[in-house]
C-alpha positions as CSV (number, residue, x, y, z in Angstrom):
1,M,0.0,0.0,0.0
2,R,1.4,3.4,-1.0
3,E,1.0,6.0,1.8
4,H,0.8,9.0,-0.4
5,F,0.3,9.7,-4.2
6,L,-1.5,11.7,-6.8
7,F,-3.8,10.2,-9.5
8,T,-5.6,11.8,-12.4
9,S,-8.6,10.9,-14.7
10,E,-10.4,12.8,-17.4
11,S,-13.8,12.9,-18.9
12,V,-15.4,14.4,-22.0
13,S,-19.0,15.7,-22.4
14,E,-21.8,14.4,-24.6
15,G,-20.9,17.2,-27.1
16,H,-17.3,16.1,-27.5
17,P,-16.9,15.0,-31.2
18,D,-15.9,11.4,-30.2
19,K,-18.8,11.2,-27.9
20,V,-21.2,12.5,-30.5
21,A,-20.0,9.6,-32.7
22,D,-20.4,7.1,-29.8
23,Q,-24.0,8.2,-29.1
24,I,-24.9,8.0,-32.8
25,S,-23.5,4.5,-33.1
26,D,-25.4,3.4,-30.0
27,A,-28.6,5.1,-31.3
28,I,-28.3,2.8,-34.3
29,V,-27.7,-0.2,-32.1
30,D,-30.9,0.6,-30.2
31,L,-32.9,1.2,-33.3
32,F,-31.9,-2.2,-34.7
33,L,-32.5,-4.1,-31.4
34,S,-35.9,-2.5,-31.1
35,K,-36.7,-4.2,-34.4
36,D,-34.9,-7.5,-33.8
37,P,-33.5,-8.5,-30.4
38,E,-31.1,-10.9,-32.2
39,A,-29.8,-8.1,-34.5
40,R,-26.0,-8.1,-35.3
41,V,-24.6,-4.6,-35.4
42,A,-21.1,-3.1,-35.8
43,C,-21.7,0.5,-36.5
44,E,-18.8,3.1,-36.8
45,T,-19.5,6.8,-37.0
46,L,-17.4,9.7,-38.3
47,T,-18.3,13.2,-37.4
48,T,-16.8,16.4,-38.8
49,T,-17.9,19.8,-40.0
50,N,-21.6,19.5,-40.8
51,R,-21.2,15.8,-41.8
52,V,-22.0,12.4,-40.3
53,V,-20.9,9.2,-41.9
54,L,-21.9,5.7,-40.9
55,A,-20.1,2.5,-41.8
56,G,-20.1,-1.1,-40.6
57,E,-21.8,-4.5,-40.8
58,I,-25.3,-5.5,-39.8
59,R,-27.9,-8.2,-39.8
60,C,-31.4,-7.3,-38.7
61,K,-34.9,-8.5,-39.4
62,G,-37.3,-5.7,-40.2
63,V,-34.5,-3.4,-41.3
64,F,-32.1,-5.2,-43.6
65,E,-33.4,-8.4,-45.3
66,N,-32.1,-10.5,-48.2
67,G,-29.4,-8.0,-48.8
68,A,-31.7,-5.0,-49.1
69,W,-33.1,-2.3,-46.9
70,V,-36.7,-2.7,-45.8
71,D,-39.0,0.2,-46.9
72,G,-38.6,3.1,-44.6
73,A,-35.4,1.8,-42.9
74,L,-33.0,4.3,-44.4
75,A,-35.3,7.2,-43.3
76,E,-35.4,5.8,-39.7
77,I,-31.7,5.5,-39.6
78,E,-31.2,9.1,-40.7
79,K,-33.8,10.3,-38.2
80,A,-32.1,8.5,-35.4
81,V,-28.8,10.3,-36.3
82,R,-30.4,13.7,-36.6
83,D,-32.4,13.3,-33.4
84,T,-29.3,12.3,-31.5
85,V,-27.4,15.4,-32.6
86,K,-30.4,17.6,-31.8
87,E,-30.7,16.1,-28.3
88,I,-27.1,16.9,-27.6
89,G,-27.8,20.5,-28.5
90,Y,-25.9,21.1,-31.7
91,E,-27.5,24.0,-33.7
92,Q,-24.3,25.7,-34.8
93,S,-23.3,26.9,-38.3
94,G,-20.5,24.3,-38.3
95,F,-22.6,21.4,-37.0
96,H,-26.3,21.5,-37.0
97,W,-28.7,18.6,-36.6
98,E,-30.9,19.8,-39.4
99,N,-28.3,20.9,-41.9
100,L,-25.6,18.3,-41.7
101,E,-24.9,16.0,-44.6
102,F,-25.5,12.4,-43.8
103,S,-24.0,9.3,-45.5
104,N,-25.0,5.7,-44.7
105,H,-22.5,2.9,-45.6
106,L,-23.8,0.1,-43.4
107,H,-23.9,-3.2,-45.2
108,A,-24.5,-6.9,-44.6
109,Q,-22.5,-8.9,-42.0
110,S,-20.0,-11.4,-43.4
111,E,-21.5,-14.9,-43.7
112,H,-18.2,-16.3,-42.5
113,I,-18.5,-14.5,-39.2
114,A,-22.1,-15.5,-38.9
115,Q,-21.5,-19.2,-39.3
116,G,-18.7,-19.2,-36.7
117,V,-20.7,-17.2,-34.1
118,D,-24.4,-18.2,-34.5
119,E,-25.9,-20.9,-32.4
120,S,-26.9,-24.0,-34.5
121,G,-27.7,-27.6,-33.7
122,N,-25.5,-28.7,-30.8
123,K,-23.2,-25.7,-31.2
124,D,-23.6,-23.0,-28.6
125,E,-23.3,-19.3,-29.7
126,G,-19.6,-18.4,-30.0
127,A,-17.8,-15.2,-29.3
128,G,-17.8,-12.7,-32.1
129,D,-14.1,-12.1,-31.9
130,Q,-11.0,-13.0,-29.9
131,G,-10.0,-10.6,-27.2
132,I,-9.5,-9.7,-23.5
133,M,-11.9,-7.7,-21.4
134,F,-11.5,-6.2,-17.9
135,G,-13.8,-5.2,-15.1
136,Y,-12.9,-3.2,-12.0
137,A,-14.4,-1.9,-8.8
138,S,-13.1,0.1,-5.9
139,D,-14.6,1.3,-2.6
140,E,-13.5,4.9,-3.2
141,T,-17.0,6.1,-4.0
142,P,-20.6,4.8,-3.2
143,D,-20.8,3.7,-6.9
144,L,-17.6,1.6,-6.4
145,M,-15.7,3.6,-9.0
146,P,-12.3,5.4,-9.0
147,A,-12.9,8.8,-7.5
148,T,-10.9,10.7,-10.1
149,L,-13.1,9.5,-12.9
150,H,-16.4,9.7,-10.9
151,Y,-15.9,13.4,-10.2
152,S,-14.7,14.2,-13.7
153,H,-17.9,12.7,-15.0
154,K,-20.0,14.5,-12.4
155,I,-18.6,18.0,-13.2
156,L,-19.5,17.6,-16.9
157,E,-22.9,16.1,-16.1
158,R,-23.7,19.3,-14.1
159,L,-22.5,21.5,-16.9
160,A,-24.7,19.7,-19.4
161,A,-27.7,19.8,-17.0
162,D,-27.3,23.5,-16.6
163,R,-27.0,24.0,-20.3
164,H,-30.1,22.0,-21.2
165,S,-32.2,23.7,-18.4
166,G,-31.1,27.2,-19.4
167,A,-29.4,27.8,-16.1
168,A,-26.1,28.3,-18.0
169,P,-27.1,29.5,-21.4
170,F,-23.6,30.7,-22.3
171,L,-22.4,27.0,-22.5
172,E,-22.2,25.0,-25.7
173,P,-22.1,21.2,-25.9
174,D,-18.4,20.4,-26.2
175,A,-16.4,20.2,-22.9
176,K,-13.6,18.2,-21.1
177,S,-12.7,17.8,-17.5
178,Q,-9.7,16.4,-15.6
179,V,-9.4,15.8,-11.9
180,T,-6.2,15.1,-9.9
181,L,-6.7,13.8,-6.4
182,E,-4.3,13.4,-3.5
183,Y,-4.4,9.9,-1.9
184,V,-3.4,9.0,1.6
185,D,-3.3,5.2,2.4
186,E,-5.0,4.6,-0.9
187,K,-7.9,6.8,0.0
188,P,-8.7,10.1,-1.8
189,V,-8.6,13.1,0.6
190,R,-8.5,16.3,-1.5
191,A,-8.3,17.8,-5.0
192,K,-4.8,18.7,-6.1
193,A,-5.9,20.1,-9.5
194,V,-9.0,20.4,-11.6
195,V,-9.1,21.3,-15.3
196,V,-12.3,22.2,-17.2
197,S,-12.5,23.3,-20.8
198,T,-15.9,24.2,-22.0
199,Q,-17.2,25.5,-25.3
200,H,-19.1,28.8,-25.0
201,G,-21.0,31.4,-27.0
202,A,-19.1,34.1,-28.9
203,D,-20.2,36.8,-26.4
204,F,-18.0,35.1,-23.7
205,S,-14.7,35.1,-25.6
206,D,-13.4,38.3,-24.0
207,A,-11.7,38.6,-20.6
208,D,-15.0,39.5,-18.8
209,G,-16.8,36.5,-20.4
210,Q,-14.0,34.1,-19.4
211,A,-14.0,35.4,-15.9
212,K,-17.8,34.7,-15.6
213,I,-17.3,31.2,-17.0
214,T,-14.5,30.6,-14.4
215,D,-16.7,31.8,-11.6
216,Y,-19.5,29.5,-12.7
217,V,-17.2,26.5,-13.1
218,K,-15.6,27.0,-9.8
219,G,-19.0,27.0,-8.2
220,V,-19.9,23.7,-9.9
221,V,-16.6,22.1,-8.9
222,E,-17.0,23.1,-5.3
223,D,-20.5,21.8,-5.2
224,V,-19.7,18.5,-6.9
225,L,-16.6,17.6,-4.9
226,P,-17.0,16.3,-1.3
227,D,-16.8,19.0,1.5
228,G,-13.2,20.1,2.1
229,W,-11.7,18.6,-1.0
230,F,-11.5,21.9,-2.9
231,D,-9.3,24.1,-0.7
232,D,-7.1,27.2,-1.1
233,K,-4.3,25.1,-2.5
234,T,-6.3,23.4,-5.2
235,E,-5.3,24.4,-8.7
236,L,-8.2,25.3,-10.9
237,Y,-7.7,25.7,-14.7
238,V,-10.7,26.8,-16.7
239,N,-10.3,27.2,-20.5
240,P,-6.5,27.4,-20.2
241,T,-6.1,28.4,-23.8
242,G,-8.1,31.6,-23.2
243,C,-11.4,30.8,-25.0
244,F,-13.2,27.9,-26.5
245,E,-15.7,29.1,-29.1
246,I,-15.3,26.7,-32.0
247,G,-15.8,23.1,-30.8
248,G,-17.5,19.8,-31.4
249,P,-17.2,18.1,-34.8
250,D,-16.6,21.5,-36.4
251,G,-13.5,22.0,-34.3
252,D,-12.2,18.4,-34.5
253,A,-13.3,15.2,-36.2
254,G,-15.0,12.5,-34.0
255,L,-14.8,8.7,-34.3
256,T,-16.6,6.0,-32.5
257,G,-14.5,4.2,-29.8
258,R,-11.7,6.8,-29.2
259,K,-12.6,7.4,-25.6
260,I,-12.4,3.9,-24.1
261,I,-10.6,5.0,-21.0
262,V,-13.2,7.7,-20.3
263,D,-15.8,5.0,-20.9
264,T,-14.4,2.6,-18.3
265,Y,-12.1,3.4,-15.3
266,G,-10.1,6.5,-16.1
267,G,-6.8,4.6,-16.2
268,A,-7.2,3.1,-12.8
269,A,-7.6,-0.4,-14.3
270,P,-6.4,-2.2,-17.4
271,H,-8.4,-2.1,-20.6
272,G,-8.6,-4.9,-23.2
273,G,-8.5,-2.4,-26.1
274,G,-12.0,-3.0,-27.5
275,A,-14.5,-0.2,-27.7
276,F,-18.2,-0.6,-26.7
277,S,-20.3,1.8,-28.6
278,G,-21.8,0.7,-31.9
279,K,-21.7,-3.0,-31.0
280,D,-24.6,-5.3,-30.3
281,P,-24.4,-7.4,-27.1
282,T,-23.2,-10.6,-28.8
283,K,-19.9,-8.8,-29.2
284,V,-17.8,-9.8,-26.2
285,D,-15.9,-6.5,-26.4
286,R,-19.0,-5.1,-24.9
287,S,-20.9,-7.8,-23.0
288,A,-17.9,-9.5,-21.4
289,A,-16.6,-6.1,-20.2
290,Y,-20.0,-5.5,-18.7
291,V,-20.1,-8.8,-16.9
292,S,-16.5,-8.3,-15.7
293,R,-17.6,-5.1,-14.1
294,Y,-20.7,-6.8,-12.7
295,L,-18.7,-9.5,-11.0
296,A,-15.9,-7.2,-9.7
297,K,-18.5,-4.8,-8.3
298,N,-20.4,-7.6,-6.5
299,I,-17.2,-8.8,-4.9
300,V,-16.4,-5.4,-3.5
301,A,-20.1,-4.8,-2.5
302,A,-20.1,-8.1,-0.7
303,G,-17.1,-7.0,1.4
304,L,-14.8,-9.6,0.0
305,A,-12.3,-7.0,-1.2
306,R,-11.8,-3.2,-1.3
307,R,-10.5,-3.3,-4.9
308,C,-11.0,-6.0,-7.5
309,T,-9.9,-6.4,-11.1
310,I,-11.3,-9.2,-13.3
311,Q,-10.0,-10.4,-16.7
312,L,-11.9,-12.6,-19.2
313,S,-10.6,-13.8,-22.6
314,Y,-12.3,-15.3,-25.6
315,A,-11.6,-16.9,-29.0
316,I,-13.8,-16.2,-32.0
317,G,-16.5,-18.8,-32.5
318,V,-15.8,-20.4,-29.1
319,A,-18.5,-20.1,-26.4
320,E,-16.7,-20.7,-23.2
321,P,-14.1,-18.1,-22.0
322,L,-10.5,-19.2,-22.4
323,S,-9.5,-17.7,-19.0
324,L,-10.9,-16.0,-15.9
325,Y,-8.5,-14.1,-13.7
326,V,-9.3,-12.3,-10.4
327,D,-7.0,-9.8,-8.6
328,T,-8.0,-8.2,-5.3
329,H,-4.8,-6.2,-5.0
330,D,-4.0,-7.5,-1.5
331,T,-7.2,-6.1,-0.2
332,G,-9.2,-9.3,-0.3
333,T,-10.5,-11.4,2.6
334,V,-10.9,-14.6,0.6
335,S,-8.9,-16.6,-1.9
336,E,-8.7,-15.3,-5.4
337,R,-8.4,-18.8,-6.7
338,K,-11.6,-19.7,-4.9
339,L,-13.3,-16.7,-6.4
340,E,-12.2,-17.9,-9.9
341,D,-13.9,-21.2,-9.1
342,V,-17.1,-19.7,-7.7
343,L,-17.9,-16.9,-10.2
344,P,-18.7,-19.2,-13.2
345,T,-21.2,-21.0,-11.0
346,L,-23.1,-17.7,-10.4
347,V,-23.1,-16.5,-14.1
348,K,-22.6,-18.5,-17.2
349,L,-19.8,-16.7,-18.9
350,T,-20.6,-17.6,-22.5
351,P,-21.8,-14.8,-24.8
352,K,-25.4,-16.1,-24.6
353,G,-25.1,-16.7,-20.9
354,I,-24.0,-13.2,-20.2
355,R,-26.7,-11.6,-22.4
356,T,-29.4,-13.8,-20.8
357,H,-28.3,-13.1,-17.2
358,L,-28.0,-9.4,-17.7
359,G,-30.8,-8.9,-20.1
360,L,-28.7,-7.2,-22.8
361,N,-30.8,-7.9,-25.9
362,K,-32.7,-4.6,-25.6
363,P,-32.3,-1.1,-26.8
364,I,-30.5,0.2,-23.7
365,Y,-27.2,1.5,-25.1
366,K,-27.5,5.1,-26.2
367,K,-27.7,6.1,-22.6
368,T,-24.3,4.5,-21.9
369,A,-22.5,6.5,-24.6
370,A,-21.7,9.6,-22.5
371,Y,-20.4,10.0,-18.9
372,G,-19.2,6.4,-18.6
373,H,-20.6,2.9,-19.0
374,F,-19.9,2.1,-15.3
375,G,-20.7,3.7,-12.0
376,R,-24.3,4.5,-13.2
377,Q,-27.5,3.8,-11.4
378,P,-29.5,0.7,-12.6
379,E,-33.0,1.8,-13.5
380,G,-35.5,-0.5,-15.2
381,D,-33.6,-2.2,-18.0
382,L,-30.8,0.3,-18.0
383,F,-27.3,-0.5,-16.6
384,P,-28.1,-4.0,-15.3
385,W,-24.4,-4.7,-14.9
386,E,-24.4,-2.2,-12.1
387,K,-26.7,-4.3,-9.9
388,T,-25.3,-5.9,-6.7
389,D,-27.7,-8.8,-6.6
390,L,-24.9,-11.4,-6.3
391,T,-23.7,-10.3,-2.9
392,D,-25.7,-12.8,-0.8
393,K,-24.6,-15.7,-3.0
394,L,-20.9,-14.6,-2.8
395,K,-21.1,-14.3,1.0
396,A,-22.7,-17.7,1.3
397,A,-20.0,-19.3,-0.9
398,F,-17.3,-18.1,1.6
399,A,-19.3,-18.5,4.8
């Protein structure tokens, strides 16, 4: 255990160009799953100045059949794209939900992938690709997430809420945050530094406007952080370049899957490398990462460890995971080897087993595509991997 150290995580807002791309990709996943719970989707999105481009592979009843689009499907896809951009709040000359040019290059999934992955006869559904996936949980926050990432997200969520409500009409959608916390005995105790860059209206580009934005952001940071964490030694940087008027896809191109550390644990845990957004839940990049978080969170919630990392690995076309690894970072009260034996008895870790246990074949993904896939509150069908409903079974296994 390190007695004293600093750690930093960052977040980006729903209006960041990469997050615009993620939300569009997941809006397409939700659209297809609403038509066909067994849809196969791998949708990539590019955003740039007044342009959105989709590309990828699909298979979906009611949308794409016999190699052709069903009547009305292309219009529904375009509507989902424009509605997503509108909900984020982009009505700028360089990126406007109504005026942007839209191109759709989605096409049929490879039959070779389908035959290796689909369930048939005595063959269970196989993984859609090889790869490694990680899950993590820590007792640093009530949501069992790294505190640096948790508060980076919360700062931007507050800015977005104030922008949408009209409480901060000078804000525009694009924003980034970064939080550096001081840790003592592995527990966060105060904020060493906070960085917030937020897009704003043209009327706030002068010194007076930037001062007003700084005062507003300081108030948000002080309100979001726990009492006493923002003190007279905390370094606060707001729009360090001086102003941030041109942003979003007009300021920088966006691509699906470029914010995988923001999406997960802010650098506090390993990442397998695969992005989540734009992929249906048969893709283990997504579903196995979700179940890894689910298992790690339940271990910590059950009091069996203060920190936990889980790794799963898969081979394309093979149902059972190739490996399961548990690390409680010397904070555990039970055997890691025993945990590795117990966990597969609680959740079947095949792609189909994961989807069935967590109820993933539903249009629940657009909501995940901004402010993190983890540390969210499960509500109805949303964020089922954040439930802690395995704690009693875990405790009983080690009683």
